[in-house]
ChimeraX commands (.cxc) that place a marker at each C-alpha (Angstrom):
marker #1 position 0.01,0.04,-0.09 radius 0.5
marker #1 position 2.89,2.29,0.68 radius 0.5
marker #1 position 4.44,1.39,-2.52 radius 0.5
marker #1 position 1.15,1.93,-4.31 radius 0.5
marker #1 position 0.85,5.15,-2.43 radius 0.5
marker #1 position 4.40,6.22,-3.47 radius 0.5
marker #1 position 3.80,5.27,-7.01 radius 0.5
marker #1 position 0.67,7.20,-7.25 radius 0.5
marker #1 position 1.96,9.92,-5.20 radius 0.5
marker #1 position 2.20,12.17,-8.01 radius 0.5
marker #1 position -1.28,11.24,-9.20 radius 0.5
marker #1 position -2.66,11.86,-5.70 radius 0.5
marker #1 position -0.81,15.22,-5.54 radius 0.5
marker #1 position -2.03,16.06,-8.87 radius 0.5
marker #1 position -5.50,15.12,-7.72 radius 0.5
marker #1 position -5.19,17.07,-4.53 radius 0.5
marker #1 position -3.88,19.94,-6.46 radius 0.5
marker #1 position -6.72,19.63,-8.98 radius 0.5
marker #1 position -9.17,19.29,-6.18 radius 0.5
marker #1 position -7.60,22.36,-4.54 radius 0.5
marker #1 position -7.62,24.13,-7.88 radius 0.5
marker #1 position -11.27,23.01,-8.37 radius 0.5
marker #1 position -11.97,24.23,-4.71 radius 0.5
marker #1 position -10.25,27.46,-5.53 radius 0.5
marker #1 position -12.06,27.66,-8.74 radius 0.5
marker #1 position -15.12,27.00,-6.83 radius 0.5
marker #1 position -14.39,29.37,-4.29 radius 0.5
marker #1 position -13.47,32.07,-7.04 radius 0.5
marker #1 position -16.82,31.05,-8.75 radius 0.5
marker #1 position -18.62,31.60,-5.29 radius 0.5
marker #1 position -16.77,34.83,-4.95 radius 0.5
marker #1 position -17.63,35.89,-8.55 radius 0.5
marker #1 position -21.16,34.83,-7.81 radius 0.5
marker #1 position -21.30,36.77,-4.66 radius 0.5
marker #1 position -19.71,39.71,-6.25 radius 0.5
marker #1 position -22.19,39.29,-9.21 radius 0.5
marker #1 position -25.03,38.99,-6.51 radius 0.5
marker #1 position -23.56,42.05,-4.78 radius 0.5
marker #1 position -23.21,43.80,-8.32 radius 0.5
marker #1 position -26.98,42.83,-9.01 radius 0.5
marker #1 position -27.99,44.07,-5.57 radius 0.5
marker #1 position -26.12,47.24,-6.00 radius 0.5
marker #1 position -27.77,47.76,-9.48 radius 0.5
marker #1 position -31.09,46.75,-8.09 radius 0.5
marker #1 position -30.53,49.30,-5.36 radius 0.5
marker #1 position -29.56,51.94,-7.86 radius 0.5
marker #1 position -32.64,50.99,-9.84 radius 0.5
marker #1 position -34.78,51.18,-6.97 radius 0.5
marker #1 position -33.24,54.54,-5.98 radius 0.5
marker #1 position -33.78,55.91,-9.46 radius 0.5
marker #1 position -37.32,54.61,-9.46 radius 0.5
marker #1 position -37.87,55.89,-5.98 radius 0.5
marker #1 position -36.37,59.36,-7.21 radius 0.5
marker #1 position -38.66,59.29,-10.21 radius 0.5
marker #1 position -41.72,58.43,-8.06 radius 0.5
marker #1 position -40.73,61.27,-5.77 radius 0.5
marker #1 position -40.43,63.77,-8.46 radius 0.5
marker #1 position -43.74,62.57,-9.95 radius 0.5
marker #1 position -45.49,62.61,-6.66 radius 0.5
marker #1 position -43.82,66.05,-5.93 radius 0.5
marker #1 position -44.85,67.30,-9.27 radius 0.5
marker #1 position -48.42,65.98,-8.75 radius 0.5
marker #1 position -48.66,67.51,-5.19 radius 0.5
marker #1 position -47.23,70.86,-6.44 radius 0.5
marker #1 position -49.62,70.93,-9.32 radius 0.5
marker #1 position -52.60,70.10,-6.85 radius 0.5
marker #1 position -51.35,72.50,-4.30 radius 0.5
marker #1 position -51.24,75.20,-6.86 radius 0.5
marker #1 position -54.80,74.20,-8.17 radius 0.5
marker #1 position -56.05,74.37,-4.65 radius 0.5
marker #1 position -54.73,77.84,-4.13 radius 0.5
marker #1 position -56.06,78.90,-7.68 radius 0.5
marker #1 position -59.45,77.48,-6.64 radius 0.5
marker #1 position -59.46,79.15,-3.24 radius 0.5
marker #1 position -58.38,82.50,-4.90 radius 0.5
marker #1 position -61.26,81.92,-7.53 radius 0.5
marker #1 position -63.69,81.28,-4.80 radius 0.5
marker #1 position -62.48,84.30,-2.79 radius 0.5
marker #1 position -62.86,86.42,-6.11 radius 0.5
marker #1 position -66.24,84.96,-6.62 radius 0.5
marker #1 position -67.31,85.83,-3.10 radius 0.5
marker #1 position -66.03,89.46,-3.60 radius 0.5
marker #1 position -67.97,89.54,-6.93 radius 0.5
marker #1 position -71.14,88.31,-5.16 radius 0.5
marker #1 position -70.66,90.95,-2.34 radius 0.5
marker #1 position -69.94,93.61,-4.96 radius 0.5
marker #1 position -73.06,92.65,-6.83 radius 0.5
marker #1 position -75.24,92.56,-3.77 radius 0.5
marker #1 position -73.87,96.06,-2.67 radius 0.5
marker #1 position -74.48,97.34,-6.18 radius 0.5
marker #1 position -78.02,96.02,-6.23 radius 0.5
marker #1 position -78.58,97.60,-2.73 radius 0.5
marker #1 position -77.24,100.85,-3.98 radius 0.5
marker #1 position -79.34,100.75,-7.13 radius 0.5
marker #1 position -82.53,99.93,-4.90 radius 0.5
marker #1 position -81.69,103.01,-2.70 radius 0.5
marker #1 position -81.04,105.14,-5.67 radius 0.5
marker #1 position -84.32,103.84,-7.22 radius 0.5
marker #1 position -86.04,104.74,-4.00 radius 0.5
marker #1 position -84.55,108.24,-4.12 radius 0.5
marker #1 position -85.52,108.71,-7.71 radius 0.5
marker #1 position -89.05,107.51,-6.99 radius 0.5
marker #1 position -89.18,110.14,-4.01 radius 0.5
marker #1 position -87.86,112.70,-6.36 radius 0.5
marker #1 position -90.45,111.96,-8.97 radius 0.5
marker #1 position -93.18,112.06,-6.35 radius 0.5
marker #1 position -91.89,115.43,-5.01 radius 0.5
marker #1 position -91.52,116.73,-8.57 radius 0.5
marker #1 position -95.31,115.66,-9.15 radius 0.5
marker #1 position -96.36,117.32,-5.98 radius 0.5
marker #1 position -94.47,120.53,-6.99 radius 0.5
marker #1 position -95.84,120.43,-10.47 radius 0.5
marker #1 position -99.27,120.04,-9.04 radius 0.5
marker #1 position -98.70,122.91,-6.46 radius 0.5
marker #1 position -97.36,124.93,-9.49 radius 0.5
marker #1 position -100.34,124.17,-11.54 radius 0.5
marker #1 position -102.66,125.24,-8.64 radius 0.5
marker #1 position -100.60,128.47,-8.07 radius 0.5
marker #1 position -100.70,129.16,-11.79 radius 0.5
marker #1 position -104.45,128.42,-11.88 radius 0.5
marker #1 position -105.03,130.67,-8.88 radius 0.5
marker #1 position -102.94,133.33,-10.52 radius 0.5
marker #1 position -104.78,132.90,-13.80 radius 0.5
marker #1 position -108.23,132.89,-11.99 radius 0.5
marker #1 position -106.90,136.21,-10.02 radius 0.5
marker #1 position -105.99,137.75,-13.37 radius 0.5
marker #1 position -109.13,136.74,-14.99 radius 0.5
marker #1 position -111.20,138.03,-12.22 radius 0.5
marker #1 position -109.06,141.28,-12.19 radius 0.5
marker #1 position -109.46,141.64,-15.87 radius 0.5
marker #1 position -113.05,140.91,-15.75 radius 0.5
marker #1 position -113.45,143.71,-13.13 radius 0.5
marker #1 position -111.43,146.06,-15.15 radius 0.5
marker #1 position -113.65,145.25,-18.34 radius 0.5
marker #1 position -116.82,145.50,-16.26 radius 0.5
marker #1 position -115.74,148.79,-14.72 radius 0.5
marker #1 position -114.63,149.99,-18.18 radius 0.5
marker #1 position -117.80,148.82,-19.81 radius 0.5
marker #1 position -119.74,150.61,-16.88 radius 0.5
marker #1 position -117.68,153.64,-17.11 radius 0.5
marker #1 position -117.78,153.73,-21.02 radius 0.5
marker #1 position -121.64,152.93,-20.72 radius 0.5
marker #1 position -122.04,155.71,-18.01 radius 0.5
marker #1 position -120.01,158.18,-20.09 radius 0.5
marker #1 position -121.99,157.36,-23.21 radius 0.5
marker #1 position -125.20,157.61,-21.28 radius 0.5
marker #1 position -124.12,161.04,-19.77 radius 0.5
marker #1 position -123.18,162.23,-23.26 radius 0.5
marker #1 position -126.40,161.11,-24.73 radius 0.5
marker #1 position -128.23,162.62,-21.83 radius 0.5
marker #1 position -126.40,165.73,-22.22 radius 0.5
marker #1 position -126.91,165.66,-25.99 radius 0.5
marker #1 position -130.50,164.99,-25.51 radius 0.5
marker #1 position -130.66,167.62,-22.86 radius 0.5
marker #1 position -128.84,169.94,-25.03 radius 0.5
marker #1 position -131.38,169.18,-27.90 radius 0.5
marker #1 position -134.19,169.46,-25.49 radius 0.5
marker #1 position -132.94,172.77,-24.18 radius 0.5
marker #1 position -132.45,174.01,-27.64 radius 0.5
marker #1 position -135.75,173.09,-28.59 radius 0.5
marker #1 position -137.19,174.68,-25.38 radius 0.5
marker #1 position -135.23,177.57,-26.00 radius 0.5
marker #1 position -136.58,177.89,-29.52 radius 0.5
marker #1 position -140.17,177.51,-28.10 radius 0.5
marker #1 position -139.59,180.05,-25.50 radius 0.5
marker #1 position -138.41,182.42,-28.13 radius 0.5
marker #1 position -141.30,181.77,-30.27 radius 0.5
marker #1 position -143.55,182.27,-27.29 radius 0.5
marker #1 position -142.17,185.72,-26.98 radius 0.5
marker link #1:1,2 radius 0.2
marker link #1:2,3 radius 0.2
marker link #1:3,4 radius 0.2
marker link #1:4,5 radius 0.2
marker link #1:5,6 radius 0.2
marker link #1:6,7 radius 0.2
marker link #1:7,8 radius 0.2
marker link #1:8,9 radius 0.2
marker link #1:9,10 radius 0.2
marker link #1:10,11 radius 0.2
marker link #1:11,12 radius 0.2
marker link #1:12,13 radius 0.2
marker link #1:13,14 radius 0.2
marker link #1:14,15 radius 0.2
marker link #1:15,16 radius 0.2
marker link #1:16,17 radius 0.2
marker link #1:17,18 radius 0.2
marker link #1:18,19 radius 0.2
marker link #1:19,20 radius 0.2
marker link #1:20,21 radius 0.2
marker link #1:21,22 radius 0.2
marker link #1:22,23 radius 0.2
marker link #1:23,24 radius 0.2
marker link #1:24,25 radius 0.2
marker link #1:25,26 radius 0.2
marker link #1:26,27 radius 0.2
marker link #1:27,28 radius 0.2
marker link #1:28,29 radius 0.2
marker link #1:29,30 radius 0.2
marker link #1:30,31 radius 0.2
marker link #1:31,32 radius 0.2
marker link #1:32,33 radius 0.2
marker link #1:33,34 radius 0.2
marker link #1:34,35 radius 0.2
marker link #1:35,36 radius 0.2
marker link #1:36,37 radius 0.2
marker link #1:37,38 radius 0.2
marker link #1:38,39 radius 0.2
marker link #1:39,40 radius 0.2
marker link #1:40,41 radius 0.2
marker link #1:41,42 radius 0.2
marker link #1:42,43 radius 0.2
marker link #1:43,44 radius 0.2
marker link #1:44,45 radius 0.2
marker link #1:45,46 radius 0.2
marker link #1:46,47 radius 0.2
marker link #1:47,48 radius 0.2
marker link #1:48,49 radius 0.2
marker link #1:49,50 radius 0.2
marker link #1:50,51 radius 0.2
marker link #1:51,52 radius 0.2
marker link #1:52,53 radius 0.2
marker link #1:53,54 radius 0.2
marker link #1:54,55 radius 0.2
marker link #1:55,56 radius 0.2
marker link #1:56,57 radius 0.2
marker link #1:57,58 radius 0.2
marker link #1:58,59 radius 0.2
marker link #1:59,60 radius 0.2
marker link #1:60,61 radius 0.2
marker link #1:61,62 radius 0.2
marker link #1:62,63 radius 0.2
marker link #1:63,64 radius 0.2
marker link #1:64,65 radius 0.2
marker link #1:65,66 radius 0.2
marker link #1:66,67 radius 0.2
marker link #1:67,68 radius 0.2
marker link #1:68,69 radius 0.2
marker link #1:69,70 radius 0.2
marker link #1:70,71 radius 0.2
marker link #1:71,72 radius 0.2
marker link #1:72,73 radius 0.2
marker link #1:73,74 radius 0.2
marker link #1:74,75 radius 0.2
marker link #1:75,76 radius 0.2
marker link #1:76,77 radius 0.2
marker link #1:77,78 radius 0.2
marker link #1:78,79 radius 0.2
marker link #1:79,80 radius 0.2
marker link #1:80,81 radius 0.2
marker link #1:81,82 radius 0.2
marker link #1:82,83 radius 0.2
marker link #1:83,84 radius 0.2
marker link #1:84,85 radius 0.2
marker link #1:85,86 radius 0.2
marker link #1:86,87 radius 0.2
marker link #1:87,88 radius 0.2
marker link #1:88,89 radius 0.2
marker link #1:89,90 radius 0.2
marker link #1:90,91 radius 0.2
marker link #1:91,92 radius 0.2
marker link #1:92,93 radius 0.2
marker link #1:93,94 radius 0.2
marker link #1:94,95 radius 0.2
marker link #1:95,96 radius 0.2
marker link #1:96,97 radius 0.2
marker link #1:97,98 radius 0.2
marker link #1:98,99 radius 0.2
marker link #1:99,100 radius 0.2
marker link #1:100,101 radius 0.2
marker link #1:101,102 radius 0.2
marker link #1:102,103 radius 0.2
marker link #1:103,104 radius 0.2
marker link #1:104,105 radius 0.2
marker link #1:105,106 radius 0.2
marker link #1:106,107 radius 0.2
marker link #1:107,108 radius 0.2
marker link #1:108,109 radius 0.2
marker link #1:109,110 radius 0.2
marker link #1:110,111 radius 0.2
marker link #1:111,112 radius 0.2
marker link #1:112,113 radius 0.2
marker link #1:113,114 radius 0.2
marker link #1:114,115 radius 0.2
marker link #1:115,116 radius 0.2
marker link #1:116,117 radius 0.2
marker link #1:117,118 radius 0.2
marker link #1:118,119 radius 0.2
marker link #1:119,120 radius 0.2
marker link #1:120,121 radius 0.2
marker link #1:121,122 radius 0.2
marker link #1:122,123 radius 0.2
marker link #1:123,124 radius 0.2
marker link #1:124,125 radius 0.2
marker link #1:125,126 radius 0.2
marker link #1:126,127 radius 0.2
marker link #1:127,128 radius 0.2
marker link #1:128,129 radius 0.2
marker link #1:129,130 radius 0.2
marker link #1:130,131 radius 0.2
marker link #1:131,132 radius 0.2
marker link #1:132,133 radius 0.2
marker link #1:133,134 radius 0.2
marker link #1:134,135 radius 0.2
marker link #1:135,136 radius 0.2
marker link #1:136,137 radius 0.2
marker link #1:137,138 radius 0.2
marker link #1:138,139 radius 0.2
marker link #1:139,140 radius 0.2
marker link #1:140,141 radius 0.2
marker link #1:141,142 radius 0.2
marker link #1:142,143 radius 0.2
marker link #1:143,144 radius 0.2
marker link #1:144,145 radius 0.2
marker link #1:145,146 radius 0.2
marker link #1:146,147 radius 0.2
marker link #1:147,148 radius 0.2
marker link #1:148,149 radius 0.2
marker link #1:149,150 radius 0.2
marker link #1:150,151 radius 0.2
marker link #1:151,152 radius 0.2
marker link #1:152,153 radius 0.2
marker link #1:153,154 radius 0.2
marker link #1:154,155 radius 0.2
marker link #1:155,156 radius 0.2
marker link #1:156,157 radius 0.2
marker link #1:157,158 radius 0.2
marker link #1:158,159 radius 0.2
marker link #1:159,160 radius 0.2
marker link #1:160,161 radius 0.2
marker link #1:161,162 radius 0.2
marker link #1:162,163 radius 0.2
marker link #1:163,164 radius 0.2
marker link #1:164,165 radius 0.2
marker link #1:165,166 radius 0.2
marker link #1:166,167 radius 0.2
marker link #1:167,168 radius 0.2
marker link #1:168,169 radius 0.2
view
């Protein structure tokens, strides 16, 4: 056995060295596999980081957009509320102004009616005054005409009496 062992010692050593080489190769393969797995994990981690970054940017963009939209909507609502308040105030002012205009129209009608009545009273007074003047004028003229006629008749009558008296003489 010793002789067989010595004879095959080279082969045994070669087998041992091959086995060691194979073990080393296996160890190197394991190391390579582990390195590849580590590289894959690193790449996967990088990929996840990239994906997470992209997801974060997408979520950030979406949230930023939604935030801006929310602010825009709030501003729009605020503006709409101001518009409604302004419209309400305008309507109230218009109603107050319409009330004032109505009061003015009523006052104007009252003043117009008073003016008409005053003008009518003035016209009636003027007509009565003119009628009095005309009546007095007519009476005066008729009195004057009557006096003139009476005097004229008296003068005629006196003349005829006078002529009669002269004839009587």
